KETI-104250 format. One line per 8 residues: number of its first residue (from 1); their letters; for each residue y, z, x of N, C-alpha, C. Coordinates in steps of 0.001 Angstrom, whole numbers, padded with zeros to 6 digits. Atoms other than C-alpha are relative to their C-alpha. Layout:
N
NUM	A	Y/Z/X/Y/Z/X/Y/Z/X; ...
//
This chain:
237
1	MRPSNRAP	-000150/001359/-000333/-025430/023019/-030505/001018/-000844/-000447; -000999/001109/000028/-022413/020853/-030211/000001/-001297/-000913; 000522/001353/001041/-021901/018202/-033380/-000298/-000891/001107; 000260/000713/-000801/-021712/015893/-030257/-000531/-000068/000909; 000906/-000193/-000300/-024340/017251/-028337/000446/000134/001324; -000068/-000185/-001192/-022353/018127/-025432/-000463/001204/000330; 000337/-000797/-000759/-022662/020420/-022608/001309/001181/-000690; -001477/-000286/-000150/-020100/023321/-023313/001311/000185/000666
9	DELRPVTL	-001185/-000073/-000787/-018052/023169/-020440/000203/-001925/000293; 000134/001152/-000613/-018351/019120/-020646/000729/-001044/-001106; -000913/000422/000656/-015496/016821/-021657/-000576/-001151/-001104; 000332/001273/000880/-015654/013613/-024257/000590/-000808/001249; 000037/001604/-001203/-015963/010304/-021922/001810/-000221/-000273; -001136/000139/-000225/-012255/010192/-020990/000634/-001326/000593; -000405/000969/-000743/-010536/006970/-020079/001556/000120/-000118; -001255/000012/-000341/-006861/005989/-018950/000393/-001193/000899
17	ERGVARYA	-000079/001348/-000396/-005999/002532/-018691/001311/-000532/-000313; -001329/000476/-000022/-002329/001333/-017193/000439/-001144/-000616; -000813/001257/-000004/-000074/-001803/-018020/-000562/-000121/-001574; 000831/000876/001476/-001239/-002025/-021932/001232/-000398/-000565; -001545/000432/000747/002658/-002442/-023107/000561/-001303/001163; -000581/000676/-000397/003788/-005931/-021920/001718/000379/000680; -001222/-000482/-000160/007650/-004529/-021939/000552/001252/-000310; -000207/-001655/-000407/007532/-000818/-020946/-000049/000068/000846
25	EGSCLVSF	-000131/-000532/-002195/008660/000395/-017162/-001433/000424/000285; 001439/-000886/-000413/005161/002648/-017860/-000815/-000360/-001029; 000685/-000010/000885/002440/002459/-020016/-001645/000195/000129; 001360/-000419/-000758/-001036/003953/-020326/-001070/-000135/-001684; 001116/-000275/001162/-003611/003620/-023362/-001044/001225/000584; 001033/-001072/-000030/-005501/007127/-023342/-001074/000169/-000696; 000724/-000328/000810/-008859/007848/-024453/-000841/001396/000097; 000603/-000675/000161/-010336/010975/-025577/-000734/000048/-000351
33	GNTKVICT	000946/-000029/000892/-013637/010113/-026803/000336/-000688/-001019; -000246/001153/001698/-012518/008456/-030582/001438/000451/-000346; -001655/-000175/-000397/-008977/009969/-029526/000769/-001072/000142; -000803/000640/-000838/-006631/007561/-028468/000764/-000167/-000998; -001751/-000439/-000238/-002998/007380/-027610/000282/-001068/000643; -000884/000544/-001358/-000663/004684/-026255/000972/000680/000196; -001470/-000842/-000352/001909/006489/-024201/000837/-001176/000736; -000848/000517/-001062/004839/004168/-022927/001225/000802/000461
41	ASLEEKGP	-001256/-000995/-000504/007621/005155/-020838/001082/-000526/000065; -000316/000569/000004/010743/003883/-021165/001800/-000079/000589; -001455/000064/-001054/014502/003737/-018837/000857/000129/-000983; -001223/000241/000699/017359/004328/-020642/001410/000525/001432; -001090/-000027/-000472/020792/003946/-018127/000742/001535/000235; -000546/-001614/000722/022010/007043/-019657/000115/000807/-000280; 001020/-001167/000142/021400/010409/-019869/000635/000775/-001350; -000373/-001214/000911/021901/013059/-022490/001501/000341/000372
49	PWLRGTGK	-001656/000043/-000374/025819/013379/-023264/-000170/001603/000834; -000875/-001218/-000775/025820/017535/-022099/-000811/-000103/001463; 000187/000064/-001491/024097/016197/-018559/001265/-000711/000898; -001201/000845/-000361/027237/013929/-018211/000786/000916/001390; -000696/-000691/-001702/028363/014570/-014461/-000619/000605/000540; 000289/-000771/-000377/026207/016788/-013423/-001182/-000840/000837; 000526/000889/-001201/023987/014245/-011204/-001821/000169/-000468; 001635/-000208/000244/020724/015294/-013160/-000233/-001163/-001686
57	GWVTAEYS	000442/001001/001339/018397/012939/-015371/-001227/000798/-001234; 000801/-001086/001221/016172/014101/-018536/-001164/-000849/-000285; 001280/000206/000764/012514/013398/-019895/-000020/000614/-001345; 000577/-000809/000885/011983/013774/-022941/-001113/-001047/-000955; 001205/000667/000337/009383/012520/-025343/-000069/-000152/-001783; 000362/000196/001771/008381/011153/-029370/-001316/-000069/000126; 001274/-000268/000015/005198/011539/-030773/-000085/-000707/-001604; -000053/000187/001548/003900/010212/-034013/-001434/-001079/-000110
65	MLPRATHE	000935/000054/000212/000877/009589/-035696/-000060/-001621/-000750; 000004/000947/001335/-000180/005833/-037328/-000743/000232/-001179; 000757/000056/001192/-001132/005593/-040961/-001516/000344/-000130; 001319/000125/-000378/-004466/004939/-040133/-001224/000732/001017; 000773/-001402/-001044/-005143/007475/-037521/-000749/000505/-000668; 000896/-001346/000609/-007055/009397/-039936/-000864/-000427/-000779; 001487/000185/000468/-009663/009554/-042502/000666/-000892/-001286; -000661/000188/001497/-007069/008817/-045279/000878/-000282/000712
73	RTRREVNS	-001261/000740/-000113/-004143/007055/-045044/001474/001036/000137; -000514/-001037/-000382/-001315/009633/-043861/001459/-000983/-000495; -001632/000537/000668/002859/008562/-045413/000536/-000193/001755; -000729/-000139/-001455/004816/007373/-042167/001226/000693/-000356; -001153/-000134/000306/007494/009733/-041692/001390/-000535/000078; -001313/000541/000419/010246/007684/-041361/-000110/-000114/-001753; -000297/000684/001213/009806/007015/-045215/000723/002084/-000287; -000501/-001269/-000117/010229/011091/-045263/001469/000320/000385
81	GKPSGRTQ	-001546/000190/-000439/013794/010801/-043577/000074/001240/001455; 000395/-000682/-001211/012397/013176/-040719/-001163/000723/000222; 001425/-000227/-000420/009590/013979/-038755/-000157/001239/-000630; 000445/-001152/000142/007473/016956/-039896/-000017/001055/001152; 000160/-001405/-000873/007197/020385/-038309/-000944/-000143/001343; 000929/000775/-000887/004120/019427/-036675/000373/-001137/001019; -000409/000940/-000781/005417/016248/-035096/000938/000675/000975; -001072/-000212/-000898/008407/018053/-033572/-000637/001078/000885
89	EIQRLIGR	001335/-000859/-000703/006018/020769/-032327/-000336/-000759/000966; 000817/000384/-001124/003944/018411/-030442/000657/-000993/000831; -000692/000695/-001225/007031/015847/-028906/000375/001086/000820; -000679/-001246/-000906/008781/019116/-027683/-000871/000617/001041; 001209/-000480/-000805/005537/020116/-026210/-000202/-000780/001286; 000615/000860/-001046/004836/017083/-024482/001220/-000277/001155; -000842/000114/-000657/008135/016478/-022998/000300/001156/000827; -000038/-000904/-001076/008120/020192/-021649/-000744/-000042/000997
97	SLRAVVNL	001476/000420/-001070/004892/019613/-019933/000684/-001059/001050; 000275/000970/-000621/006000/016612/-018484/001605/000192/001240; -001114/-001008/-000652/009566/018498/-017344/-000224/001210/001044; 000945/-001213/-001029/007585/020788/-015418/-000252/-000435/001744; 000692/000075/-001165/006294/018890/-013018/001503/-001487/000704; -000512/001069/-000185/009523/016108/-012336/001514/000942/000280; -001167/-000862/-001059/012570/016850/-009679/000815/-001359/-001306; -001268/000381/000510/015485/015674/-012353/000947/-000161/000560
105	PAIGERQI	-000994/000675/-000596/018223/015162/-009908/-000666/-001306/000735; 000027/000857/-000591/016110/012720/-008599/-000156/-001367/-000425; 000321/001051/001122/015953/010445/-011608/001388/-000808/000026; -001174/000708/000413/019881/010403/-011484/000448/000181/-001364; -000173/-000431/000995/021950/010523/-014285/-000627/-001241/-001495; 000741/001524/001126/019147/008305/-016778/-000806/000789/-000566; 000825/-000894/000462/016840/009232/-019106/-001315/-000957/-000437; 001609/000689/000036/013002/008371/-019543/-000536/000577/-001658
113	VVDCDVIQ	000641/-000356/001238/011760/008236/-023214/-001219/000008/-000003; 001212/-000127/000192/007956/009064/-023375/-000424/-000158/-001696; 000195/000016/000884/006550/007638/-026380/-001302/-000425/-000319; 001562/000054/000301/002925/008842/-027923/000223/-000259/-001184; 000205/000295/001084/001568/007089/-030711/-001078/000178/-000023; 001353/-000468/001023/-001685/008035/-032501/-000544/-001344/-000372; 000602/001127/000832/-003873/004822/-033140/-001068/000450/-000829; 001571/-000244/001015/-007062/007050/-033987/-000297/001579/000631
121	ADGGTRTA	000214/-001309/-000114/-007588/010756/-034254/-001193/000514/-000156; 001236/-000716/000418/-010464/012871/-033868/000037/001373/000659; -000180/-001008/-000780/-009185/016182/-032269/000560/-000219/001307; -000592/000155/-001159/-006833/017024/-029369/000687/-001349/000485; -001241/001224/-000011/-003827/014199/-030056/001031/000654/001031; -000853/-000464/-000570/-001646/016855/-028184/-000488/-000307/001179; 000273/000429/-001040/-003430/016884/-025420/-000678/-001009/000782; 000520/000939/-000573/-004684/013437/-024718/001513/-000350/000078
129	SITGAWVA	-001065/000389/-000044/-000933/012487/-025193/000703/000487/001158; -001148/-000642/-000988/000654/015066/-022362/-000681/-001035/001347; 000711/000730/-000948/-002522/013218/-020191/000325/-001146/000142; -000061/001634/000046/-001843/009852/-020761/001519/-000120/000275; -001764/-000082/000104/002132/010610/-021043/000002/000036/001666; -000725/000404/-001543/002427/011256/-017157/-000827/-000644/000788; 000492/001572/-000312/000223/007975/-016144/001035/-000650/-000289; -001008/000746/000332/002706/006104/-018109/001616/000460/000928
137	LHECFTWM	-001398/-000297/-000924/005723/008167/-016241/-000503/-000131/001382; 000025/000278/-001362/004497/007677/-012839/-000093/-001446/000124; -000633/001085/000015/004398/004154/-013627/001193/-000768/-000074; -001447/000147/000672/007904/004007/-015192/000378/000572/001612; -000604/-000733/-000861/008761/005836/-011951/-000382/-001128/001355; 000384/001320/-001048/007168/003080/-009632/000793/-000861/-000302; -000311/001565/000021/008445/000279/-011351/001951/000003/000649; -001126/-000176/-000574/011814/002056/-010580/000417/-000474/001458
145	QNRSIISI	-000156/-000031/-001670/011258/002681/-006837/-000357/-001667/000640; -000074/001354/-000499/010260/-000900/-006601/001109/-000915/-000074; -001283/000708/-000339/013579/-001969/-007318/000822/001082/000363; -001025/-000755/-000522/015215/000464/-005948/001077/000567/-000502; -000697/-000751/000979/016810/002108/-008754/-000130/001312/000612; 000315/-000924/-000684/015085/005307/-007188/-000038/000204/001222; 000471/-000294/-001074/014702/006646/-003885/-002077/-000013/000488; 000698/-000756/000267/011691/008747/-004430/-000674/000014/-001036
153	NPLREPVA	000143/-000539/001689/009211/009385/-007413/000148/000844/-000114; -000500/-001442/-000395/010415/012410/-008526/-001312/000780/-000810; 001285/-000912/000106/006748/013331/-009869/-000681/000894/001188; 000834/-000901/-001553/005962/016705/-007597/-001372/000265/-000527; 001235/-000935/000355/002539/017203/-009084/-000533/-001147/-001346; 000277/000424/001490/000210/015871/-011937/000584/001040/-000834; 000232/-001277/001379/000040/017786/-015707/-001238/-000299/-000783; 000881/000948/001930/-002659/016983/-018234/000014/001530/-000548
161	AISCGIYK	-000092/-001132/001005/-003611/019203/-020769/-002063/000003/-000852; 001152/000176/000844/-006815/019895/-022813/-000596/001213/-000695; 000073/-000946/000924/-008004/021840/-025501/-001485/000839/000377; 001374/-001196/-000164/-010707/025182/-025715/-000083/000243/-001294; 000179/-000868/001101/-012314/027129/-028325/-001319/000401/-000026; 001718/-000439/000394/-014870/029364/-029712/-000213/-000707/-000921; 000600/001229/001088/-016852/027261/-031714/-002061/000899/-000194; 001399/-001119/000659/-020392/029658/-033576/-000372/000702/001350
169	GTPVLDLD	000589/-000977/-001438/-019804/032394/-030553/000300/-000570/001102; -000124/000743/-001622/-019570/029808/-027687/001287/-000269/000370; -000970/000464/-000575/-016490/029036/-025652/-000111/-001554/000641; -000040/001489/000156/-016193/025033/-025578/000959/-000411/000700; -000974/000693/-000856/-014344/022701/-023587/000392/-001280/-000920; -000363/001356/000779/-012366/019676/-025321/-000422/-000405/-001235; 000256/-000046/000920/-012873/020061/-028739/000385/-001468/-001168; -000825/001015/000744/-012784/017129/-031121/000025/000495/-001860
177	YAEDSAAE	-000161/-000759/001298/-012363/017201/-035083/-000519/001029/-000835; 001307/-001397/000428/-015863/018618/-036218/000696/001652/000478; -000036/-001060/-000621/-015474/021395/-033947/000987/000684/-000451; -000608/000091/-000113/-012233/021525/-034146/000767/000971/-001868; 000087/-000520/001540/-011843/022224/-038257/-000897/000955/-000044; 000947/-001654/000555/-014560/025311/-038065/000008/000348/001098; 000125/-001113/-000946/-013743/026867/-034819/000685/001420/000041; -000125/-001453/000303/-013452/030800/-034630/001692/-000288/000538
185	TDSNFVIT	-000802/-000305/-000185/-010907/030485/-032388/000608/-001303/001024; -000318/001848/-000211/-008640/027007/-031190/001109/000322/000953; -001109/-000127/-000754/-006377/026776/-028076/000371/-001416/000958; -000221/001571/-000756/-004797/024153/-025783/001397/000905/000885; -000193/-000120/-000989/-003660/024423/-022361/000589/-000898/000647; -000428/001575/-000844/-001336/022138/-020040/000174/000838/001115; 000321/-000285/-001408/-002077/023032/-016353/000781/-001127/001008; -000149/000983/-001211/-000626/021148/-013350/-001267/-000220/001159
193	GSGGIVEV	000940/000222/-000822/-002360/019449/-010689/-000397/001346/001367; -000210/-001345/-000836/-001979/022678/-008274/-000722/001809/-000914; 000584/-001102/000430/-003536/025096/-010930/001351/000857/-000802; -001264/-000571/000995/000517/026026/-012438/-000818/-000346/-001489; -000247/-000205/001043/000330/027233/-016023/001083/-000434/-000256; -001729/000825/000844/003268/024877/-018044/-000492/000859/-001389; 000020/-000524/001502/002104/026143/-021577/-001437/000554/-000520; 001047/-000588/001100/-000464/028090/-023701/-000218/000203/-001187
201	QGTAEGKP	000012/000425/001457/-001245/027732/-027193/-001307/000725/-000692; 001389/000011/000117/-003972/029704/-028719/000063/000738/-001403; 000208/-001043/001530/-005039/030987/-032420/-001108/000368/-000292; 000923/-000714/000921/-007349/033042/-033983/-000346/-000392/-001064; 000190/000622/001155/-008590/031209/-036906/-000405/000963/-001055; 000994/-000709/000697/-010858/033974/-038130/001028/001122/000793; -000444/-001048/-001145/-010732/037112/-035785/000329/-000303/001102; -000792/-000268/-001068/-008732/038203/-033343/-001095/-000204/001233
209	FSEEEFLN	001353/000312/-000868/-010685/036977/-029990/000913/001165/001129; 000124/-001149/-001699/-011059/039465/-026522/000974/-000523/000797; -000508/000625/-000959/-009096/039128/-023532/-000831/-000539/000582; 001002/000590/-001183/-012498/038652/-021829/000094/-001662/-000485; 000103/001178/000716/-012692/035535/-024335/000559/-001112/000301; -001171/001236/-000568/-009250/033902/-023452/-000144/000220/001541; -000061/000621/-001524/-010167/034342/-019564/-001198/-001141/000251; 000558/001104/000564/-013118/032063/-020937/000122/-000792/000002
217	LLRLAKAG	-000499/000893/-000017/-011328/029891/-021985/000958/-000591/000901; -001053/000527/-001237/-008763/029668/-019343/-001111/-000589/001042; 000891/000598/-000739/-011845/029206/-016914/-000272/-001332/-000427; 001011/001514/000453/-013154/026248/-019049/001646/-001429/000098; -001077/000877/-000370/-009458/024785/-019065/000465/-000281/001284; -000015/000221/-001281/-008843/025079/-015565/-000865/-000793/000532; 001041/000693/-000623/-012038/023086/-014692/-000133/-001269/-000716; -000518/001298/000893/-011299/020566/-017562/001039/-000563/000240
225	VAQLVDLQ	-001220/000244/-000361/-007743/020070/-016123/-000457/-000798/001782; 000199/000210/-001155/-009121/019727/-012755/-000864/-001478/000026; 000795/001223/000181/-011009/016763/-013800/001093/-001398/-001019; -000795/001074/000409/-008553/015154/-015585/001059/-000777/000710; -000708/-000034/-001043/-006422/015287/-012589/-000386/-001091/000735; 001044/000740/-000636/-009122/013364/-010724/000272/-001469/-000499; -000209/001635/000585/-008956/010526/-013283/001471/-000362/000255; -001655/000282/-000461/-005011/010284/-013186/-000007/-000359/000954
233	KKAVA	-000155/000274/-000909/-004960/010004/-009968/-000800/-000989/000451; 000433/001389/000106/-007310/007308/-009964/000523/-001063/-000558; -000709/001067/001182/-005304/005490/-012624/000983/-000708/000639; -001087/000774/-000548/-002164/005386/-010452/-000263/-000437/001387; -000077/-000067/-001615/-003485/005052/-006830/-000102/-001741/000413
//
């Protein structure tokens, strides 16, 4: 039995609330159970220097965790002088995931910066960030369309992410902290609305996992992402 009493293929309660940040061009407060992340999308009229003259835009992401998002206070990374390796890995993952579904030339030579700030962490902060970031980005592009900054919405399709793992010998979907900290295998899947795989991260915490176990996790992830994509579409409708 899972600590949360959920079925193996059951998501935590997921909510996507748009328009939570007054000054951002796009925003979303995403909740995966007790994990809560505020995502904002900000338009910058100037793109990165390496894209100057190409007519192509860019989407990038930054990720951070508030000091009391966890059980004990964590030190702000700004006081360390640079983001941790974990933070850099996650924000690069969010950026790659979003760019996979964006028609970058349709943005023009502009940049969208998506900030994902974890206000409460209970496992799956990176997957919640990607899922909420897509909604914030959609809202930002809609804002730009309404002001004739762009003519079409550059998003080709949704993208969302979910964690899966093997907990006490059973493949399970959407791990919370209690499961994540004790799982034999932990993985994250980033999948588009059409079922395309953007990225897979999988780690054996103990013994190696088999190909059959991996395929079981992939099946769980695809079903979970399909549910998330439905929620994303309802949020932006």
